[in-house]
N, C-alpha and C positions, 0 to 999 in steps of 0.2 A: 272273706266276710268282714263287714265293718260293724262297729257298735257305736251308737249315738251316745254322746256324753253331754252333760250340762254343767256349765260353770257359772256360779252365781256372780252377779255384778257387785262390786265393792260398794259399801255405803259411802256416800259423799256427794259433792256438787261439782259439776263441770260446766264451764261457760264456753260458748262458741269462740274459737280462735279466729278473729276477723281478718287477720293477716293471711290465713290460709283457707278462707271460706268464701263462698259465692252463693247468692240467692238469685236465681235466674228462672226464665220461662221461655217457652217456644210455642208459637201459635201457628198452626197450619192455615194457609190461606189459598183457597181455590185449587187445592191439591198440588199446585205447581211450585209454591214458595212457602217459606217459613219465616215469620217475623220472630226475632229474638230480642229479649230485653233483660233487665236486671233491676234490683233494688239496691241502692247505696247505703241506706240506713236500716239496720236490722240487728237483732240480738236474740239470744236464746240460751237455755241451760238445760242440763239433765241433772235431776236430783234423785238420789236413791236413799230411801229411808232405812231404818234399822230392820224393818221387816222384809227388805229386799225388793220392795215395789218401786219401779222406776217411774218418774214423771218427767215428760219432755214438754217444754214450753218455749215458744218463740214468737217473734213479731217482725213485721216489716212496716216501715212508714210509707204509706201509699204515695205521698208527694215526692219521695226519693226515687221514683221509677225512672229508669233510663231506657230509651228506645231510639234507634237511629232515625226514625221518621217522626218529626215533630207533630204531624197530624195524627199519627197513631197514638203518640203519648197523650195528646189532648183528649182523644176519644177514650182512651183507657181511664183517664182521670174523671171523665164525665159520668153523669148518672146512668148512662147506658151500660157501664161496666162497674168500676170500683166505687164511683160516687165519693171521691176523696173529701169533698166538703162535708158530707154527712158521716163518713166512715174513714177517718184519717189513718187507722191502723188495721192491718190484717193480723190476726192472732191464730196460733196453732197450739193446741194442748192435747197431749196423749198420755 
């Protein structure tokens, strides 16, 4: 028999270690192939307040997208997908 335990997160701030991190994606295409890409410019942090509540925030710069196919990269930057001219950053908050 096992018992579940909870360990509180320590109060503090932690930033993404860019040397050991990667922000990437995979897109299925026509069931037979997968396009993969990544973002070169990103950052994020985890902050835990005195009350123990964690807050995770991060962003990627849309123009820093990397894809092996230049046509795919242009399409992803276009208004059909990310619309990088109007929305230069993708943000995440939890």
